[in-house]
C-alpha positions, -999 to +999 in steps of 0.1 A: +287-272+189+296-237+200+272-218+223+250-194+204+247-158+215+215-139+209+213-110+185+214-077+203+186-051+200+210-027+185+219-052+158+182-059+151+174-022+148+204-016+126+195-044+103+158-032+101+169+004+094+191-009+065+162-030+051+137-001+052+159+027+040+149+026+004+111+021+010+113+050+035+130+073+011+107+063-018+077+069+005+090+103+015+099+114-020+066+103-036+046+118-007+062+151-013+055+148-051+019+139-046+014+168-021+029+191-047+005+178-074-024+183-049-014+219-042-017+226-079-053+214-078-047+186-104-063+159-082-094+178-070-117+167-098-107+131-095-113+133-057-147+149-063-156+121-088-148+095-062-169+115-037-199+114-061-194+077-067-193+070-029-224+091-024-243+071-050-232+038-035-243+046+001-273+027+014-305+047+009-318+064+041-355+067+048-372+099+039-374+127+065-411+127+076-408+163+088-404+176+052-431+180+026-423+193-009-451+209-030-443+211-067-459+233-093-460+209-122-465+213-159-500+201-154-506+228-128-493+254-152-517+241-178-546+244-154-538+278-137-516+295-163-480+306-166-469+322-145-493+308-119-513+338-107-504+354-073-539+347-058-535+310-065-502+309-047-516+330-019-546+306-016-522+276-013-502+294+013-532+301+034-544+265+032-510+254+045-510+280+073-545+269+083-533+233+083-507+243+110-476+239+088-446+247+111-427+267+084-432+273+047-405+281+022-416+296-011-388+288-036-404+308-065-390+336-085-420+360-088-423+397-094-443+404-062-448+442-061-482+444-045-515+426-039-527+396-020-495+375-022-473+403-009-497+408+020-497+371+027-459+369+028-457+398+052-486+388+074-475+352+083-442+348+102-439+311+092-438+319+054-404+326+039-396+341+005-364+341-015-339+364-031-306+357-048-273+376-045-260+363-079-224+360-090-227+395-105-251+424-101-271+416-132-279+382-117-294+396-085-330+386-077-345+411-054-365+404-022-403+411-023-408+449-017-403+460+019-392+426+032-356+437+036-368+459+064-358+452+099-394+441+109-393+413+084-358+401+094-354+363+088-384+361+065-363+360+033-335+335+025-311+336-004-314+308-029-278+308-042-259+275-045-221+272-043-212+254-076-180+234-079-159+239-111-178+210-128-211+226-120-221+201-093-238+212-061-220+193-033-220+221-007-247+244+007-240+279+021-256+288+055-249+325+058-236+352+035-214+378+052-211+414+041-245+417+024-252+451+007-286+465+019-289+484-014-282+453-036-319+442-036-310+410-017-299+417+018-308+382+032-279+371+054-290+334+056-299+308+030-334+295+025-325+261+039-309+276+070-338+300+076-363+271+073-343+249+098-338+279+121-376+287+121-386+251+126-363+244+155-372+276+172-410+273+168-415+236+172-385+225+194-376+258+211-340+253+199-320+285+190-296+284+160-277+309+139-244+325+133-225+337+164-207+368+154-186+367+186-170+333+179-176+335+141-191+300+144-226+286+135-244+273+166-272+248+165-284+245+200-255+231+220-238+220+188-212+239+167-212+234+129-176+237+118-167+259+089-151+241+060-115+249+051-104+255+015-087+221+016-115+201+031-115+165+020-106+163-017-109+201-022-078+221-029-079+259-025-117+259-030-138+291-024-155+284+009-174+317+014-208+316+029-200+291+057-208+260+036-216+225+048-212+193+027-247+182+016-253+146+028-280+138+003-309+115+012-313+091-017-351+088-015-358+125-012-390+136+005-428+132+003-439+152-027-473+165-037-485+190-064-500+224-061-534+210-072-532+185-044-529+213-018-557+234-034-581+205-035-574+195+001-559+161-009-529+166+015-539+157+050-508+153+071-494+189+072-494+198+109-459+208+124-442+199+091-417+219+070-433+227+036-413+239+006-430+251-026-410+250-058-413+248-096-411+216-117-416+231-152-396+249-178-400+286-180-395+308-210-363+300-229-364+263-218-347+268-184-357+248-154-349+253-118-327+223-114-290+216-108-264+188-111-257+168-079-236+137-071-265+118-085-260+132-119-230+112-132-213+125-163-237+154-165-268+132-170-296+157-177-323+132-166-309+129-131-307+166-122-323+177-089-348+205-085-336+235-067-364+232-041-353+197-033-317+209-027-331+235-002-351+207+014-320+185+017-301+213+035-330+221+059-334+184+067-297+180+073-296+208+099-328+196+116-316+160+117-283+171+131-300+190+160-327+164+167-314+130+155-276+136+159-273+126+122-237+137+116-224+161+091-197+150+066-164+155+083-128+154+071-093+148+085-069+176+092-041+183+067-014+167+089-035+135+093-042+133+056-004+137+050+004+108+073-023+087+056-007+095+022+028+087+036+016+055+051+003+042+018+034+054+000+055+035+025+033+004+019+039+007-019+076+012-015+079-017+010+060-041-012+081-033-042+113-036-022+105-069-004+082-088-027+105-100-055+082-120-077+065-097-102+032-116-101+031-116-063+040-079-063+012-070-087-012-090-065+000-074-033-003-039-048-038-047-060-047-060-026-032-029-009-051-006-034-083-024-026-076-019+011-071+018+006-104+021-014-121-001+012-109+022+040-122+052+021-156+036+017-158+025+053-150+060+066-173+076+041-201+054+053-194+069+087-196+104+073-158+110+071-145+121+037-108+114+031-088+116-001-086+083-021-069+093-053-037+107-037-031+076-015-035+054-046-010+076-064+013+074-034+010+036-033+017+031-070+043+059-073+064+047-043+061+011-056+074+022-090+102+042-075+113+014-052+110-012-079+130+009-103+157+016-077+158-021-068+162-031-104+188-003-109+207-016-079+205-052-091+218-042-125+247-023-109+253-052-086+253-077-114+278-055-134+301-053-104+297-091-097+304-098-134+337-079-131+346-096-098+338-130-111+359-124-143+388-114-121+382-145-099+381-168-129+412-153-144+430-157-111+419-193-106+429-201-142+463-184-136+468-204-104+460-236-122+485-228-150+512-221-124+504-253-105+503-274-137+538-261-146+552-271-112+529-293-091+527-288-054+525-317-030+515-318+007+486-295+004+455-308+021+426-310-003+397-314+021+370-287+019+354-283+053+329-259+066+333-235+095+318-260+120+338-291+109+370-296+128+386-330+119+401-350+147+434-353+129+439-315+127+462-302+153+452-272+173+477-244+164+496-222+188+473-192+195+483-163+174+473-126+173+463-117+138+459-081+125+468-069+160+433-076+171+421-112+164+432-139+188+430-174+173+415-201+195+409-232+173+409-246+138+375-249+122+386-264+089+412-266+062+410-271+024+428-261-007+451-233+001+431-220+031+427-227+068+398-214+088+403-204+124+380-197+153+391-164+168+381-136+192+381-099+184+402-083+212+392-047+200+357-051+214+348-053+251+328-085+247+355-102+225+330-116+201+340-147+182+345-148+144+358-170+117+391-161+100+400-177+066+437-177+062+454-182+029+483-205+031+503-202-001+524-233-008+548-212-029+564-179-022+574-168-057+561-134-066+538-145-095+520-171-073+516-148-043+503-120-066+477-144-080+467-155-045+463-119-034+441-111-064+419-142-056+414-132-020+407-095-029+380-107-053+365-132-028+364-104-002+345-081-025+320-108-034+315-118+002+310-081+012+282-078-013+265-111-006+268-109+032+241-083+035+215-111+035+207-124+070+212-160+058+247-154+044+278-147+066+288-111+068+323-101+059+338-082+089+373-074+077+401-082+053+438-077+058+473-089+047+500-097+072+535-109+066+527-118+030+497-139+040+460-131+036+430-132+060+393-129+056+373-122+088+337-134+086+307-135+109+308-168+128+277-189+121+272-208+153+252-239+150+252-274+134+260-282+098+233-299+078+255-329+069+260-336+107+222-332+112+215-357+085+241-381+098+226-380+132+191-387+119+182-424+116+148-418+098+139-400+066+127-364+071+090-357+072+073-337+045+070-308+069+107-307+076+116-309+039+092-281+030+107-260+058+142-266+044+131-255+009+111-225+022+142-212+040+168-219+014+150-209-018+148-172-009+186-172-003+192-187-038+167-162-052+187-134-036+221-145-050+206-153-084+191-118-087+226-106-084+237-129-112+256-152-089+258-190-089+270-206-057+281-238-075+289-258-044+256-262-025+258-293-003+248-302+033+283-293+047+278-257+033+245-252+051+244-245+088+213-245+111+220-213+131+217-221+168+200-189+180+169-192+157+172-226+138+174-207+105+195-223+077+225-202+066+244-207+033+282-206+037+314-210+017+312-186-012+348-191-021+338-209-053+310-185-065+309-178-102+289-150-119+275-156-154+260-132-178+225-145-187+230-129-222+261-151-228+249-186-220+277-203-239+305-187-218+327-215-204+335-215-167+357-235-143+339-266-131+336-265-093+312-287-073+307-318-052+297-352-065+261-361-059+250-325-058+265-312-090+245-315-123+259-325-156+261-291-172+282-278-143+307-306-147+309-297-183+318-261-173+285-245-180+269-238-146+235-221-145+211-208-119+193-241-124+225-258-112+220-244-077+183-255-079+195-290-087+218-291-058+191-280-033+167-305-048+193-333-042+197-322-006+159-324-002+160-360-017+188-369+007+168-356+037+136-373+026+152-407+018+180-407+044+202-418+016+234-402+001+227-390-034+256-411-047+238-442-035+204-435-052+199-455-084+197-437-117+176-445-147+200-454-175+176-442-202+165-408-188+192-400-163+166-393-136+169-407-101+147-435-088+141-421-053+103-416-049+096-450-033+121-442-006+105-409+005+074-404+026+063-373+007+031-363-011+028-367-048+027-329-052+060-323-034+077-351-053+066-335-086+082-302-075+115-319-064+116-340-096+115-308-116+143-294-095+166-323-102+157-330-139+187-343-157+184-319-186+186-283-173+161-272-199+134-293-182+144-280-147+132-249-128+154-221-141+153-200-110+147-205-073+118-180-074+099-204-098+103-233-073+091-211-044+060-200-064+050-236-071+058-246-035+036-218-021+008-228-045+010-264-032+008-253+004-022-230-003-040-258-021-034-281+009-046-255+033-078-249+012-084-287+012-076-290+049-047-314+042-020-307+068+016-316+061+028-348+077+049-343+108 
């Protein structure tokens, strides 16, 4: 055995870079595309719908005991009249003031021009009225007369809500800059903000408000950040009025009626915030209510009263200051971009590396579930991140990588078809030439890189290609000899394997056929050698009319030697390990339309540096077109490992599966396949009593080696799927593999 060098860090990084190049490019491209779609605002509504759904699914929080809502109901209107007379409202306000309410917000649109109610509003500092700026001058609701004066500053709050494009109230404005004193509504702060400001100042001695120096809203020692126009799932939204995201309390607040207040049925009022609003339809059928995240698909019966929205905002600010109940936050744009790119990379990587369609679909479903789960987990902690764009990135990058992979496989198959046709024609031409004039004295052994027969003489050291120094003979077979050599052009003089064509005839026709054969073999090896379990082609050259292939040297021990050195049958664990390592290699070459056709223990090496099995000797590979199953090919193979259809000249992907299954049987029985008895009626092998394997694994191997190829696994991927299912079932049943 030759000493095994370790793979350098540079080689590992280079291999990793090659493996991830397509997923990386797919991730970058799809990320850019999704960002562009976001910029156009096409994803905003879907993100807002996800926000609403998450809001509805959050666990219900307890009611805020500091808030009391007084509703003027239809029953109250029937009792007191419509509109409710000003003296009745004034009487209710006085009762609340007498009961030591901390702050009172009157969310009623009333034409208060004079009289008792106006005097009550002006006289008591803890009573707040409303006005509305409106979206246009005709929608302005004026403040009560005289209450825009400086002496009543802070006693009027605007009642406007910022509506999203779908008419849902998800945000709440705190301040309104640039108010016009002559507009009729000069209130700079909203009703909810004014209530929270008054409560915190009067009851808790905490100052709050908009700081014009820093242009930030201060709440004691806390700063309430202003929302950007791309906050969370928004895209270029109008964020005027210093809005916050409303973090709705599911259960709302304690609610009583106007009649309850007037008849002294409400006892617990001291130091509480009280809001008074309407719960009845005014003329024309309108009602003071709005759509919120709790109104899915515009459900009219789940709209929220305007007074309750103001109560939600006031409670949110008070809870932030006193309870540290956090506001809804969002990531920065760069962080969201990295999040999107990360999921795009996951999608591209899964589509590139997970070959089985069912497993790919399952993996993408699991990844999508993980993305949604991360969104939900962060939302539960008051962080709103986009969820639709990462899902688009995941699926889009997966589609791009999957399409590119299939496109590459199709191109590879077409190229391999061409190469294989050339190889077949060349082999057939060589056969015809040899049949016309047989050649004698040519060794016919077919040995692997690691087999050096004792009868083979060590040649005189030669310098090949002005750089490769031969050291030893590794094997000889057919018209080729394989040398162990050193690369003198590199400082470390790494070792390699050189396959040397030794034509037995020198006539131009024969040499030309030999040249074509080696050119084709070099092209095939170059394409297949990108897999880490297939030797890499390092160089190809012609010298003095002879031909040389320089390949990566696989240093280790051939499987046939390992089997010969083993006195006992392999355990199930070792057999499964062999299949798990070799089946993905077969899947790789089968995806490229290639059949190895000579899989046997001497063509499998256990690499010394990592104990991984490597498949060698692709000199006899033959590509077939799955659409032309009747195409005849040249029969190549080894007795005991070659199925009947391959001997008949019709190799299939299932032929390689058969060969690997026979190797598994040989390892499990410690018996050469040629010595295993065969059932004369069915053609199947009677091997099961010789192998210490589970019934489940025997079933899989029997299907691999079925005599009729139609009854056999058609592809390595199918075997791998059943093998993994068996292992998962054993794990679930706590049945460890026998050691």
